[in-house]
C-alpha positions in Angstrom: 0.0 -0.1 0.0 2.1 2.8 -1.2 0.3 6.2 -0.8 3.3 8.4 -0.7 2.9 10.8 -3.6 1.0 13.6 -1.7 3.1 13.1 1.4 6.3 13.5 -0.6 4.9 16.7 -2.3 3.8 17.9 1.2 7.3 17.5 2.7 9.0 19.1 -0.3 6.6 22.1 -0.1 7.2 22.4 3.7 10.9 22.4 3.5 10.8 24.9 0.7 8.7 27.2 2.8 11.0 26.9 5.7 14.0 27.8 3.5 12.0 30.8 2.0 11.3 32.0 5.4 15.0 32.0 6.3 15.9 34.0 3.2 13.3 36.7 3.7 10.5 35.5 1.5 6.9 35.1 2.6 5.4 31.6 3.0 2.8 30.8 0.4 0.4 27.9 -0.2 2.3 25.5 2.0 1.2 22.1 3.2 1.3 20.1 6.3 -0.7 18.6 9.0 -2.3 18.4 12.4 -3.7 15.4 14.4 -3.4 13.8 17.7 -3.7 10.8 19.8 -5.9 8.2 18.3 -7.6 5.2 19.6 -9.2 2.2 17.9 -12.4 3.7 19.2 -11.7 7.2 18.3 -10.3 8.6 15.1 -11.3 8.0 11.5 -8.8 9.3 8.9 -7.3 9.0 5.4 -5.1 11.1 3.2 -6.2 14.6 2.8 -8.2 14.4 -0.3 -12.0 14.5 -1.2 -14.2 13.4 -4.0 -14.4 15.7 -7.0 -17.4 17.1 -8.9 -21.2 17.1 -8.5 -23.7 19.4 -6.8 -25.7 19.3 -3.5 -29.2 17.9 -4.1 -31.8 16.6 -1.7 -31.9 17.0 2.1 -28.5 18.1 3.4 -28.5 16.0 6.5 -25.7 13.6 7.4 -26.3 10.8 10.0 -23.1 9.5 11.5 -21.8 7.1 14.3 -18.9 7.5 16.7 -17.7 4.7 19.0 -17.1 7.0 22.1 -18.3 10.2 23.7 -16.5 13.5 23.2 -14.2 13.7 26.2 -14.0 17.5 26.1 -14.7 20.5 23.8 -12.2 22.8 25.7 -9.4 23.3 23.2 -6.9 23.8 26.1 -7.6 20.4 27.4 -8.2 18.3 24.4 -5.7 15.5 23.8 -7.6 13.0 21.6 -8.8 12.6 18.0 -12.5 12.5 19.0 -12.3 15.9 20.7 -10.2 17.4 17.9 -12.7 16.1 15.3 -15.6 18.1 16.7 -13.4 21.2 17.6 -12.5 21.1 14.0 -16.1 21.2 12.9 -17.3 24.0 15.3 -14.2 26.2 15.7 -12.0 28.1 13.3 -8.3 28.8 13.9 -6.0 30.9 11.9 -5.7 28.2 9.3 -7.5 24.8 8.7 -6.5 21.8 6.5 -7.9 21.9 3.1 -7.2 19.4 0.2 -4.0 17.6 0.0 -3.3 18.5 3.7 -2.6 22.1 2.7 -3.2 24.8 5.3 -5.8 27.3 4.0 -6.8 30.6 5.7 -9.5 30.5 8.3 -9.6 33.5 10.6 -6.3 34.6 8.9 -6.9 36.9 6.0 -4.1 35.4 4.0 -0.6 33.8 4.3 1.6 35.0 7.1 4.5 37.4 6.7 7.6 35.7 8.1 10.8 37.5 9.1 14.2 36.7 7.5 15.4 34.7 10.5 12.1 32.8 10.6 11.3 33.8 14.2 8.6 36.5 13.7 5.3 35.7 12.1 2.8 38.5 11.4 -0.6 37.5 10.5 -3.6 39.7 9.5 -7.1 38.6 10.6 -10.2 38.9 8.6 -12.7 41.3 10.1 -15.9 39.4 9.2 -15.5 36.4 11.5 -17.8 36.4 14.7 -18.5 34.1 17.6 -21.9 32.6 17.9 -23.0 35.3 20.5 -22.2 38.0 18.0 -18.8 39.1 19.3 -16.0 39.7 16.7 -13.2 37.1 16.6 -10.1 39.1 17.3 -6.4 38.7 17.8 -7.0 39.0 21.6 -8.9 35.7 21.4 -5.8 33.9 20.1 -3.6 35.6 22.7 -5.9 34.5 25.6 -6.4 30.9 24.4 -2.6 30.3 23.9 -1.7 31.8 27.1 -4.4 29.7 28.8 -3.0 26.5 27.1 0.6 27.1 28.3 -0.3 28.4 31.9 0.6 25.7 34.3 -2.4 26.5 36.4 -4.6 25.3 33.5 -3.1 21.9 33.6 -3.2 21.4 29.9 -1.3 18.5 28.4 -1.2 19.6 24.8 -0.4 23.2 25.5 3.1 22.3 26.6 3.4 19.4 24.1 2.6 21.7 21.1 4.1 25.0 22.4 7.1 24.3 24.5 10.3 25.1 22.5 8.2 26.5 19.8 6.6 29.8 21.1 9.0 32.1 22.7 9.1 31.6 26.6 6.5 28.7 26.5 8.8 26.3 28.3 9.9 28.8 30.9 6.2 29.9 31.5 5.1 26.2 31.8 7.9 25.6 34.2 6.8 28.6 36.3 9.8 30.6 35.6 8.1 33.4 33.6 4.8 35.1 33.7 2.3 33.9 31.0 2.2 37.5 29.5 5.7 36.8 28.3 4.5 34.2 25.9 5.6 34.9 22.2 2.2 36.0 20.9 0.8 39.7 20.8 -2.3 41.4 19.6 -0.7 44.3 17.6 -4.3 45.4 17.0 -7.7 43.8 16.9 -7.0 42.2 13.7 -3.3 41.8 13.6 -1.3 39.0 15.5 2.5 38.9 15.9 3.9 35.5 16.9 7.5 35.1 18.1 9.0 31.8 17.9 11.9 30.3 20.2 13.5 29.0 17.1 12.7 28.7 13.4 10.5 25.7 13.6 10.1 24.2 10.0 6.6 22.8 10.5 5.1 25.8 12.4 2.6 26.7 9.7 1.0 23.2 10.1 0.9 23.7 13.9 -1.4 26.7 13.3 -4.1 24.3 11.9 -4.0 22.2 15.1 -6.9 22.3 17.7 -4.6 23.6 20.6 -4.0 26.9 18.6 -7.7 27.7 18.4 -8.9 31.0 19.7 -11.3 31.3 22.8 -13.5 34.2 23.9 -11.9 35.4 27.1 -15.1 37.0 28.4 -17.3 34.0 27.8 -14.7 31.6 29.2 -14.4 33.8 32.4 -18.1 34.1 32.9 -18.6 30.3 32.5 -15.9 29.6 35.1 -15.6 25.8 35.9 -18.7 25.2 33.7 -16.9 26.1 30.6 -17.1 23.5 27.8 -19.0 21.0 30.0 -22.0 21.0 27.5 -22.9 22.6 24.3 -24.6 25.3 26.1 -21.4 26.3 27.8 -19.6 27.0 24.5 -19.2 29.5 21.8 -18.5 28.6 18.2 -16.9 30.4 15.2 -16.5 27.5 12.8 -18.8 26.0 10.0 -21.0 24.3 12.5 -22.4 24.7 16.0 -22.8 21.9 18.5 -26.2 21.2 19.9 -27.5 18.7 22.5 -24.1 17.6 23.6 -24.1 16.7 27.4 -21.8 13.8 28.0 -23.5 13.0 31.4 -27.0 12.9 30.1 -26.9 11.3 26.6 -24.6 9.8 23.9 -26.1 11.8 21.0 -25.3 15.3 19.6 -25.9 17.4 16.5 -23.8 19.7 14.4 -26.0 22.5 12.7 -24.7 24.8 10.0 -23.5 28.0 11.6 -25.3 30.9 9.8 -22.9 33.4 11.2 -19.8 31.6 9.9 -17.7 33.9 7.8 -17.7 31.4 4.9 -21.3 30.2 5.4 -22.0 30.2 1.7 -19.5 27.3 1.2 -21.0 25.0 3.8 -23.8 22.9 2.2 -24.7 20.4 4.9 -27.4 21.8 7.1 -27.1 19.2 9.9 -24.9 16.3 11.1 -26.4 13.9 13.6 -24.0 11.8 15.7 -24.8 8.8 17.9 -22.4 6.7 20.0 -22.6 3.0 19.0 -20.0 0.6 20.1 -21.1 -2.6 18.5 -20.3 -3.1 14.7 -23.4 -5.4 14.2 -25.7 -2.5 15.4 -23.8 0.0 13.2 -24.0 -2.1 10.1 -27.8 -2.8 10.8 -28.3 1.0 11.1 -26.5 1.5 7.8 -28.4 -1.3 6.0 -31.7 0.1 7.2 -30.7 3.7 5.9 -30.6 5.3 9.3 -26.9 6.2 9.1 -24.5 7.2 6.1 -21.4 5.5 7.4 -20.5 2.4 9.5 -17.0 1.1 10.4 -16.6 -2.7 9.7 -14.7 -5.4 11.6 -13.3 -8.5 10.0 -16.4 -10.6 10.1 -18.2 -8.0 7.9 -15.4 -7.0 5.5 -15.8 -10.4 3.6 -19.5 -9.8 3.4 -19.3 -6.3 2.0 -15.9 -6.1 0.2 -16.4 -5.4 -3.5 -19.8 -3.6 -3.0 -20.5 0.0 -4.1 -20.6 1.1 -0.5 -17.4 -0.5 0.6 -14.2 1.4 1.0 -10.9 1.3 3.0 -9.1 4.4 4.3 -5.3 3.9 4.9 -3.8 6.3 7.4 -0.5 7.2 9.0 -1.7 6.1 12.5 0.2 3.6 14.7 -1.0 1.4 17.4 1.4 -0.2 20.0 1.6 -1.5 23.6 2.8 1.1 26.1 4.7 -0.6 28.9 4.8 1.3 32.1 8.4 1.0 33.6 7.0 2.1 37.1 6.1 -1.7 37.2 9.3 -3.6 38.4 8.8 -6.3 35.8 8.4 -4.0 33.0 11.4 -2.1 34.0 13.3 -5.1 32.8 14.4 -4.7 29.2 14.3 -8.5 28.4 10.8 -8.8 29.7 9.7 -5.9 27.5 11.4 -7.3 24.4 9.8 -10.7 25.0 6.4 -9.1 25.1 7.1 -7.1 22.0 8.3 -10.2 20.1 5.6 -12.7 21.3 2.6 -11.5 19.3 1.9 -12.8 15.9 1.1 -9.3 14.4 0.5 -10.6 10.8 -2.4 -12.7 12.1 -3.6 -9.6 14.1 -3.9 -7.5 10.8 -5.1 -10.4 8.6 -7.6 -12.2 10.7 -8.6 -10.0 13.7 -8.7 -6.5 11.9 -8.9 -7.6 8.2 -9.3 -3.9 7.2 -6.2 -3.2 5.2 -4.0 -2.4 8.3 -0.4 -3.4 8.0 2.1 -4.7 10.6 4.2 -2.2 12.3 7.7 -3.1 13.4 8.8 0.4 14.6 7.9 3.8 15.9 7.4 5.9 12.7 4.8 4.8 10.0 5.5 3.8 6.5 4.9 6.5 3.7 5.1 9.4 6.1 8.3 11.4 5.5 11.3 11.0 3.4 15.0 11.8 3.9 15.8 15.3 2.5 18.8 14.2 0.5 18.1 10.7 -0.7 14.2 10.9 -0.9 14.1 7.5 0.8 11.1 6.7 3.1 11.9 6.8 6.8 10.6 3.3 7.2 12.7 1.9 4.2 15.9 3.4 5.7 15.5 2.0 9.1 13.6 -1.1 8.2 11.9 -3.5 10.6 13.2 -2.9 14.1 11.1 -5.1 16.4 9.6 -8.1 14.8 7.7 -11.1 15.9 10.0 -14.0 17.0 8.4 -16.2 19.4 11.5 -18.4 20.0 13.6 -15.5 20.9 10.8 -14.0 22.9 10.8 -17.2 25.0 14.6 -17.0 25.6 14.4 -13.3 26.5 11.5 -13.9 28.8 13.3 -16.6 30.7 16.4 -14.4 30.9 14.2 -11.7 32.4 12.6 -14.0 34.9 16.0 -15.1 36.0 17.2 -11.5 36.4 14.1 -10.9 38.6 14.3 -14.0 40.5 10.6 -14.9 39.8 9.0 -17.7 37.9 5.7 -16.0 37.2 4.5 -12.5 36.5 1.0 -11.0 36.5 0.4 -7.8 34.5 -2.7 -5.5 34.1 -3.7 -4.7 30.6 -5.7 -1.5 29.9 -7.7 -1.7 26.7 -10.9 -0.2 25.1 -14.5 -1.3 25.4 -15.6 -1.3 21.8 -16.2 -4.6 20.0 -12.9 -4.4 17.9 -10.8 -3.4 20.8 -12.0 -6.2 23.1 -11.5 -8.8 20.4 -8.0 -7.5 19.6 -7.1 -7.3 23.3 -8.3 -10.9 24.0 -6.1 -12.0 20.9 -3.0 -10.2 22.3 -3.7 -11.7 25.8 -3.9 -15.2 24.3 -0.7 -14.6 22.3 1.3 -13.4 25.4 0.1 -16.0 27.8 0.6 -18.8 25.2 4.1 -17.8 24.2 5.6 -16.6 27.6 5.2 -19.2 30.3 4.3 -18.0 33.7 2.7 -14.8 32.4 -0.9 -13.9 33.4 -2.6 -10.9 31.8 -5.6 -9.2 33.4 -7.6 -7.1 30.9 -9.5 -4.0 31.8 -11.8 -3.0 29.1 -12.9 0.6 29.8 -14.5 3.5 27.9 -12.3 5.9 25.9 -12.7 8.7 28.4 -11.6 6.5 31.3 -8.5 5.2 29.4 -7.4 8.6 28.7 -7.7 9.5 32.4 -5.7 6.4 33.5 -3.1 7.1 30.8 -2.6 10.6 32.2 -2.2 9.2 35.7 0.1 6.4 34.5 -2.5 4.1 36.0 -1.6 1.0 34.0 0.9 -1.8 33.4 0.4 -2.4 29.8 -1.9 -0.2 27.6 -3.0 -0.7 24.0 -2.5 2.8 22.6 -2.4 4.7 19.3 -1.0 7.8 17.9 -1.9 9.9 14.8 0.5 12.7 13.7 0.1 16.2 14.6 2.3 17.6 11.7 4.5 16.3 8.8 7.7 15.6 10.6 9.3 12.5 12.5 9.4 14.6 15.6 5.5 14.2 15.9 6.2 10.5 16.8 9.6 10.7 18.5 9.1 13.7 20.7 6.5 11.6 22.7 9.1 9.3 24.2 11.5 11.8 25.7 11.7 11.7 29.5 10.4 15.3 29.8 7.4 14.9 27.4 4.0 15.6 28.7 3.0 12.3 27.2 5.6 10.3 29.0 3.3 8.4 31.2 5.2 5.2 31.1 8.4 6.3 32.9 10.8 5.6 30.1 14.1 7.4 30.5 17.1 7.1 28.2 19.7 9.8 28.1 21.1 8.9 24.7 17.5 9.0 23.2 16.8 12.4 24.9 20.1 13.8 23.6 19.4 12.7 20.1 15.9 14.3 20.0 17.0 17.5 21.8 19.7 18.0 19.2 17.4 17.4 16.3 14.9 20.0 17.7 17.6 22.6 18.4 21.1 22.7 16.9 20.2 20.8 13.9 17.1 22.6 12.9 18.7 24.1 9.8 20.7 21.0 9.0 17.8 19.0 7.6 19.9 15.9 6.6 21.7 15.6 9.9 18.4 16.3 11.8 16.7 13.4 9.8 19.7 11.1 10.7 19.3 11.9 14.4 15.6 10.8 14.2 16.6 7.6 12.5 19.1 6.9 15.2 16.7 7.7 17.9 14.2 5.3 16.7 16.7 2.5 16.8 17.5 3.3 20.4 13.8 3.4 21.3 13.3 -0.1 19.6 16.4 -1.6 21.1 15.0 -0.6 24.4 11.5 -2.0 23.5 10.1 1.1 25.2 6.9 0.3 23.3 5.7 -2.8 21.4 4.7 -1.8 17.9 1.6 -3.7 16.6 0.2 -2.2 13.3 -0.4 0.8 11.2 -4.1 1.4 10.8 -6.3 1.2 7.8 -10.2 1.2 8.3 -12.9 -0.4 6.3 -16.3 1.4 6.0 -19.8 1.2 4.5 -20.1 4.7 3.1 -23.0 6.1 1.4 -22.0 7.0 -2.3 -24.3 10.0 -2.2 -22.1 11.5 0.5 -19.6 13.8 -1.4 -16.8 16.3 -0.7 -15.6 15.0 2.6 -11.9 15.7 3.1 -9.9 12.9 4.8 -7.0 14.4 6.8 -3.9 12.5 7.8 -3.5 15.0 10.6 -5.7 17.2 12.7 -9.5 16.5 12.5 -9.8 13.2 10.8 -12.7 14.4 8.6 -13.6 17.8 7.4 -17.2 18.4 6.6 -17.0 22.1 5.6 -17.0 21.2 2.0 -19.1 18.0 2.2 -22.6 17.7 0.6 -25.2 15.0 -0.4 -26.0 14.4 -4.0 -29.2 12.3 -4.3 
């Protein structure tokens, strides 16, 4: 499954924009990305393209399913793909992803003006954008939201993850060493924003499409206090749609309705999107077959039934799934135990039999067909190859060696997984593989809702966790920054000084030496896999029943998985 062409183009454009910024030129129609943590219950993505041609006809109402509740609609606290999906539909940042993963102006009036050294970005804002209460969207809304996201009192995870070492003083502010007012963002006027970077970040334009960089209305957020973003009534919107009937404590249904006050409302053709939470695939398929919904995800048992039909499609994506192993557990602190676990699972059967949706085996920490070396043009995955593969015999040897080092003959480990049909089936398979291969191992599965799994991950409340990640931007660092010891997402207590040093150098001294920087990422991945810090499982593709009358949906590799701004129904 080689889907690299648009990604190669995007990287070439991204790098050319960076060089133009450093030589005094202004960036123009760039490309890039924006996404976040993914779960087998959460995201639904593809490759930044949409269907061509056609005109809207008939009732413009789309009926969809999701397999989990929205955990939060506060952009300062959002960390998962479900939240970013609906933030992306109801909110507008400076830019949003359009076709081919290219940032297109949102609240920004046009492209940014970038200083010769790449550190200062000046962006003019359109003056016709308003919040759903009628307030104008101004530069002050961005300043407030970004300061709120980096303020340590807010407790945001993604604020530091996306802003530290990017925006001027963000790291010092998050560490409590500087005041939040010293963040590198300033409202020059109501409709002019000046951004100062810590360093010339080559993928910054793509970050501006991401949910953490959305604006917030200070007066409204302050007025709502602790109630802000708890329900759809405690939110303001400035995007293509407004959210209605969302109350995660009361129901598992919500509605997106066209926002008549959206600055680009003439482009939006869908009048309404109704969403219901359904976890069972059989229920979803039945709802699709009876015409009640317009899309349904398929598990392996249904793929064989529907493959080849007009409604069947698969969507490959650069999203990886893996087992996180919390080294706070004395057994998982042992490298041989971790390697044994990583090598004990038959991943080919996992993708072919359990998933059967086009997903492919993953044997490392960066996906295939994502980025290429700036000199050779080789895919990252082709250069480093397979680093942590299935080898049951070696797994048994490493397991016994680990048991001997720990002076035990049996181990019991908790396993944190999802509660959807696909997740529970996959987790049961992995448990069987581990216990069958590694003598003396007992795995206790906890199948919990998506929101609970996020909370337990944040609290490091797990031994092993089935987890996934979708990229935030088009750069290897979106995958490899996660595993540094000081990352906000380092919930598994992994700490390797060599790894930290390689990533730090790539993100600082080597920023302008693109080849050497890329080589650092390649070496860092080898260190990570040699440590078996995570156990890679698969790179996701998803199979769907998809109503052919639904047109114009953009599938993003990063950011909100789907974009419905340009979608329509053609009866």
